[in-house]
LOPA-777627 format. One record per residue: residue in three letters; x, y, z of N, C-alpha, C in turn. Coordinates in steps of 0.05 Angstrom, whole numbers, padded with zeros to 5 digits, always signed. Example, Ala and Ser with C-alpha at 12.3 -4.5 7.8 and 13.67 -1.06 7.14 Angstrom:
# LOPA-777627
Ala+00264-00114+00156+00246-00090+00156+00264-00066+00156Ser+00257-00045+00142+00273-00021+00143+00258+00001+00157
# end
This chain:
# LOPA-777627
Met+00681+00595+01024+00668+00570+01016+00675+00548+01036Lys+00655+00535+01046+00660+00514+01066+00672+00489+01053Asn+00689+00476+01069+00702+00451+01059+00685+00427+01065Val+00674+00416+01043+00656+00393+01046+00671+00367+01039Val+00672+00349+01058+00686+00323+01054+00665+00301+01055Leu+00664+00285+01034+00644+00263+01032+00659+00237+01032Lys+00653+00220+01051+00666+00193+01051+00651+00174+01033Ala+00666+00161+01016+00655+00143+00996+00668+00115+00997Ser+00654+00096+00985+00664+00069+00983+00661+00059+00954Pro+00679+00042+00945+00675+00031+00918+00649+00016+00916Arg+00636+00017+00893+00610+00004+00889+00612-00016+00866Ser+00604-00041+00872+00603-00062+00851+00574-00067+00842Val+00555-00058+00858+00527-00062+00851+00518-00041+00830Thr+00506-00050+00809+00498-00031+00788+00470-00039+00778Gly+00459-00024+00759+00433-00030+00748+00411-00028+00768Lys+00391-00046+00765+00368-00045+00782+00374-00053+00811Gln+00397-00066+00815+00404-00074+00842+00411-00051+00861Val+00415-00027+00849+00422-00004+00866+00398+00003+00885Arg+00374-00007+00878+00352-00002+00896+00357-00013+00924Arg+00371-00035+00924+00377-00047+00950+00396-00028+00966Leu+00414-00016+00953+00432+00003+00966+00416+00026+00978Arg+00397+00036+00963+00381+00059+00973+00365+00051+00997Arg+00354+00026+00997+00339+00017+01020+00357+00015+01045Glu+00383+00011+01040+00402+00009+01062+00413+00037+01071Gly+00403+00058+01058+00411+00085+01066+00436+00094+01051Leu+00442+00081+01029+00466+00089+01013+00457+00102+00987Leu+00474+00120+00978+00469+00136+00954+00489+00128+00932Pro+00480+00116+00909+00498+00110+00887+00508+00135+00874Ala+00533+00135+00865+00545+00158+00852+00567+00148+00833Val+00577+00167+00817+00599+00161+00799+00620+00183+00800Leu+00645+00174+00800+00668+00193+00798+00679+00191+00770Tyr+00684+00213+00757+00696+00213+00730+00712+00239+00727Gly+00729+00240+00707+00744+00265+00703+00767+00261+00684His+00781+00283+00679+00804+00283+00661+00827+00266+00674Lys+00837+00248+00659+00859+00230+00669+00850+00214+00693Phe+00824+00208+00695+00814+00192+00717+00795+00171+00706Glu+00800+00146+00713+00783+00125+00704+00756+00126+00719Pro+00733+00127+00704+00707+00128+00718+00704+00106+00738Met+00692+00113+00761+00690+00094+00783+00662+00096+00796Ala+00649+00073+00800+00623+00073+00814+00629+00073+00844Ile+00615+00091+00859+00618+00093+00888+00591+00095+00901Ser+00591+00093+00927+00567+00097+00943+00574+00115+00967Leu+00555+00130+00976+00558+00148+00999+00535+00145+01018Asn+00538+00155+01042+00516+00156+01061+00495+00176+01051Ala+00471+00167+01045+00451+00184+01033+00444+00208+01050His+00440+00203+01076+00431+00225+01094+00453+00246+01097Asp+00478+00237+01102+00500+00256+01106+00506+00272+01081Thr+00504+00258+01058+00509+00272+01032+00488+00293+01027Ala+00463+00287+01032+00441+00307+01028+00445+00331+01045Leu+00453+00327+01070+00458+00350+01088+00482+00367+01078Ala+00503+00353+01070+00528+00367+01062+00524+00383+01036Leu+00508+00373+01018+00504+00386+00992+00481+00407+00992Ser+00467+00408+01014+00445+00427+01016+00455+00456+01012Gly+00444+00469+00993+00452+00497+00988+00476+00502+00971Leu+00490+00480+00964+00514+00483+00948+00507+00487+00918Ser+00521+00504+00905+00516+00509+00876+00532+00489+00860Gln+00528+00490+00833+00541+00471+00815+00571+00477+00813Ser+00580+00500+00822+00608+00506+00821+00622+00502+00848Ala+00608+00491+00867+00620+00486+00893+00639+00462+00891Leu+00663+00465+00903+00683+00444+00903+00680+00427+00928Val+00679+00401+00925+00677+00382+00948+00701+00363+00947Thr+00705+00349+00969+00727+00329+00970+00715+00302+00975Ile+00721+00283+00957+00712+00256+00960+00734+00240+00972Glu+00729+00228+00995+00749+00212+01009+00743+00183+01003Leu+00762+00170+00989+00758+00143+00979+00783+00126+00982Asp+00781+00104+00997+00804+00086+01001+00829+00101+01010Gly+00826+00119+01029+00848+00134+01040+00859+00156+01023Lys+00847+00162+01000+00855+00184+00983+00833+00205+00982Glu+00841+00229+00976+00822+00251+00973+00822+00261+00944Tyr+00798+00265+00934+00795+00274+00906+00778+00299+00906Pro+00790+00322+00897+00773+00346+00894+00754+00342+00870Ala+00729+00349+00874+00710+00344+00853+00688+00365+00852Leu+00675+00368+00829+00651+00385+00826+00627+00368+00824Val+00605+00377+00835+00579+00363+00833+00567+00370+00806Arg+00567+00351+00788+00558+00357+00761+00529+00350+00756Glu+00518+00329+00766+00490+00322+00761+00478+00310+00786Arg+00455+00320+00794+00441+00309+00817+00414+00299+00808Gln+00410+00273+00809+00384+00261+00803+00368+00259+00829Lys+00343+00267+00828+00328+00269+00853+00300+00258+00850Asn+00290+00245+00870+00262+00236+00872+00247+00259+00887Tyr+00233+00275+00871+00220+00299+00883+00196+00291+00900Ile+00185+00268+00896+00162+00260+00913+00172+00254+00941Arg+00194+00240+00943+00206+00233+00969+00226+00254+00978Asn+00233+00273+00960+00252+00294+00967+00279+00282+00976Glu+00290+00265+00958+00315+00253+00965+00331+00248+00939Phe+00358+00248+00942+00375+00243+00919+00374+00213+00913Ile+00376+00206+00886+00377+00178+00879+00404+00172+00864His+00417+00193+00854+00443+00188+00841+00457+00215+00837Ile+00484+00215+00840+00500+00239+00836+00525+00233+00819Asp+00531+00251+00801+00556+00250+00786+00576+00270+00796Phe+00600+00261+00802+00622+00279+00811+00644+00280+00790Gln+00653+00304+00783+00675+00307+00764+00701+00313+00780Val+00720+00294+00778+00745+00298+00792+00762+00319+00776Val+00774+00337+00791+00790+00358+00778+00818+00358+00791Ser+00836+00370+00776+00864+00373+00786+00868+00400+00798Arg+00880+00401+00821+00885+00427+00834+00907+00443+00820Thr+00921+00431+00802+00942+00445+00787+00934+00452+00759Glu+00910+00445+00750+00901+00451+00723+00876+00468+00724Lys+00876+00489+00708+00853+00507+00707+00829+00493+00693Leu+00806+00501+00702+00781+00489+00690+00763+00512+00683Arg+00744+00505+00665+00723+00524+00657+00696+00513+00667Thr+00681+00530+00679+00655+00522+00688+00637+00547+00692Asn+00611+00543+00696+00593+00565+00700+00589+00570+00730Val+00588+00596+00736+00583+00604+00764+00557+00620+00764Ser+00539+00613+00782+00513+00626+00784+00515+00654+00796Ile+00497+00671+00789+00496+00699+00800+00471+00702+00817Glu+00474+00713+00841+00452+00718+00859+00450+00748+00864Leu+00425+00759+00862+00420+00787+00868+00411+00791+00896His+00424+00810+00910+00417+00815+00938+00411+00845+00942Gly+00393+00851+00961+00387+00878+00967+00363+00888+00952Val+00355+00913+00958+00333+00926+00945+00342+00952+00932Ser+00337+00955+00907+00346+00979+00892+00329+01003+00901Pro+00343+01026+00907+00328+01050+00913+00309+01059+00891Ala+00317+01053+00866+00300+01060+00843+00273+01045+00844Val+00273+01022+00856+00248+01007+00859+00230+01020+00881Lys+00243+01028+00903+00228+01040+00925+00219+01068+00918Asp+00237+01084+00906+00231+01113+00902+00216+01119+00876Phe+00221+01103+00856+00210+01110+00829+00193+01087+00818Asn+00187+01067+00835+00170+01045+00826+00183+01030+00802Gly+00210+01029+00802+00224+01016+00780+00219+00986+00780Val+00225+00973+00758+00222+00944+00755+00249+00931+00751Val+00255+00910+00767+00281+00896+00764+00279+00877+00740Val+00296+00881+00720+00297+00864+00697+00323+00847+00698Ser+00320+00821+00698+00344+00803+00700+00353+00795+00672Gly+00379+00793+00669+00391+00783+00644+00404+00756+00648Val+00430+00754+00644+00443+00728+00647+00444+00721+00677Thr+00440+00696+00683+00440+00686+00711+00465+00671+00719Gln+00483+00668+00700+00509+00655+00706+00529+00663+00685Val+00555+00661+00693+00576+00668+00675+00597+00645+00674Glu+00610+00643+00651+00631+00622+00649+00658+00634+00658Val+00671+00620+00675+00697+00629+00686+00718+00607+00682Glu+00743+00616+00684+00766+00597+00683+00785+00603+00706Cys+00792+00582+00720+00810+00586+00743+00819+00559+00754Leu+00837+00559+00773+00843+00535+00788+00820+00527+00805Pro+00816+00501+00810+00793+00492+00826+00791+00506+00853Gln+00813+00510+00867+00812+00522+00893+00805+00552+00893Asp+00807+00564+00869+00800+00593+00867+00771+00596+00857Leu+00758+00575+00851+00731+00576+00839+00711+00587+00859Pro+00698+00610+00853+00677+00620+00871+00652+00602+00870Glu+00640+00598+00892+00615+00581+00893+00592+00595+00879Arg+00591+00622+00882+00571+00638+00869+00580+00667+00869Ile+00568+00683+00853+00574+00712+00851+00550+00727+00862Val+00555+00742+00884+00533+00757+00897+00535+00786+00889Leu+00513+00796+00877+00512+00824+00868+00494+00840+00886Asp+00504+00863+00896+00488+00881+00912+00475+00902+00893Ile+00449+00901+00892+00435+00919+00873+00425+00945+00887Thr+00434+00949+00912+00426+00974+00926+00439+00999+00913Lys+00460+00994+00896+00473+01017+00883+00458+01026+00857Leu+00437+01011+00850+00421+01019+00827+00400+01039+00837Val+00407+01064+00835+00390+01085+00847+00371+01099+00828Asn+00376+01096+00802+00359+01110+00783+00348+01091+00762Ile+00326+01100+00749+00315+01084+00727+00336+01083+00705Gly+00341+01060+00694+00361+01057+00673+00388+01047+00683Asp+00393+01048+00709+00418+01038+00720+00419+01008+00716Gly+00443+00997+00711+00446+00968+00707+00473+00958+00714Ile+00476+00932+00716+00502+00919+00720+00506+00900+00697Tyr+00530+00901+00685+00537+00885+00662+00560+00867+00669Val+00565+00848+00652+00587+00829+00656+00613+00844+00660Arg+00617+00866+00646+00642+00882+00648+00645+00894+00676Asp+00624+00896+00691+00625+00908+00717+00633+00889+00739Leu+00634+00863+00733+00639+00843+00753+00668+00845+00763Val+00672+00843+00789+00699+00842+00801+00702+00815+00815Leu+00718+00798+00804+00722+00771+00815+00749+00768+00828Pro+00752+00748+00844+00778+00744+00858+00801+00741+00839Glu+00825+00746+00848+00849+00744+00832+00852+00715+00822Gly+00859+00712+00797+00863+00685+00786+00838+00674+00772Val+00816+00689+00773+00791+00681+00760+00786+00698+00735Thr+00784+00685+00712+00779+00699+00687+00751+00693+00676Ile+00738+00714+00667+00711+00711+00656+00712+00707+00626His+00698+00687+00616+00696+00682+00588+00667+00687+00580Gln+00659+00712+00578+00632+00720+00573+00632+00747+00560Pro+00616+00752+00540+00615+00779+00527+00611+00801+00548Pro+00628+00821+00549+00627+00842+00570+00602+00859+00569Glu+00589+00860+00546+00566+00878+00543+00540+00864+00552Glu+00541+00838+00559+00517+00824+00568+00506+00836+00594Met+00480+00840+00594+00467+00852+00617+00461+00831+00638Ile+00466+00838+00663+00460+00820+00685+00434+00829+00699Val+00432+00854+00705+00408+00865+00717+00405+00895+00710Met+00381+00904+00707+00376+00932+00700+00349+00940+00713Ile+00347+00966+00719+00322+00977+00730+00308+00991+00707Ser+00284+00981+00701+00268+00992+00680+00245+01009+00691Ala+00236+01028+00675+00214+01045+00683+00188+01028+00684Pro+00170+01036+00702+00145+01021+00704+00128+01026+00679Glu+00111+01007+00673+00094+01010+00650+00074+01032+00655Gln+00070+01049+00635+00051+01071+00638+00023+01062+00630Glu+00005+01069+00647-00023+01063+00641-00034+01084+00621Val-00044+01075+00599-00054+01094+00579-00084+01097+00584Glu-00091+01123+00588-00120+01129+00592-00132+01137+00566Val-00153+01123+00559-00167+01129+00534-00192+01145+00541Glu-00193+01169+00529-00217+01186+00535-00239+01178+00515Val-00262+01173+00526-00285+01166+00510-00304+01189+00509Glu-00308+01199+00486-00327+01221+00483-00355+01211+00487Glu-00369+01226+00504-00397+01218+00508-00415+01233+00487Val-00430+01218+00474-00448+01229+00454-00475+01231+00466Glu-00484+01255+00466-00511+01260+00477-00532+01255+00455Leu-00549+01237+00461-00570+01232+00442-00594+01250+00448Ala-00606+01260+00427-00630+01277+00430-00652+01260+00441Thr-00669+01273+00457-00691+01258+00469-00710+01249+00447Glu-00712+01265+00426-00729+01258+00405-00713+01255+00379Pro-00715+01233+00367-00699+01229+00342-00708+01248+00320Glu-00688+01257+00305-00694+01275+00283-00706+01259+00260Val-00728+01270+00250-00742+01256+00228-00735+01271+00202Ile-00725+01256+00184-00719+01267+00158-00742+01261+00140Glu-00755+01282+00129-00778+01278+00112-00769+01270+00084Lys-00781+01251+00074-00774+01243+00047-00794+01255+00027Gly-00785+01261+00004-00803+01271-00017-00809+01301-00014Lys-00824+01311-00033-00832+01339-00031-00858+01343-00018Lys-00861+01366-00005-00887+01372+00006-00906+01380-00017Glu-00930+01373-00014-00949+01381-00035-00954+01411-00032Glu-00952+01424-00054-00956+01453-00054-00985+01459-00048Glu-00988+01478-00030-01016+01486-00023-01027+01503-00046Pro-01051+01499-00053-01062+01515-00075-01064+01545-00067Ser-01058+01562-00086-01059+01590-00080-01088+01600-00082Asp-01093+01621-00067-01120+01632-00067-01126+01645-00094
# end
């Protein structure tokens, strides 16, 4: 995991006045956490966007503020999708000596042989798991190689996850993460062709008149 350091400054501007900060290229943010008094801060908007690009919600960053460094998790990112830019970020300060619980995302990599050889279908289950560990041991993401799923019905479950030492999973072990399912079978319906007679059968009604005998 790369070490991301973000330089921040205390912020006194709040409310609608933060628009002025954004026009000046600054990004309003908040620091909060256990045993930490919430603090309004600002960061360089461009540098922060570059630094956080590709980072997951479980990525640990360092906020450098007034000569001190605070390990923190990126908890909420508010974004203007029209302009494709952040407008506000919440950082949760954590202690390096206290374990925390958080969710870590799961990413699937590779191509399953069952998909190539048997036209199998990849079925996804849970996309993240809850873990507990010290902040410095927190994995940014869990990468699963699905190339070992060689047959229809093969799957990976929470119980199959192997995480670094010091990381504990708090998730039901039987939960499915990914499985290869059989392709849907096309059902062919046979339609019997009914041959119609060229001439319709005429059913005579009533009795024929008896011909007189000689």
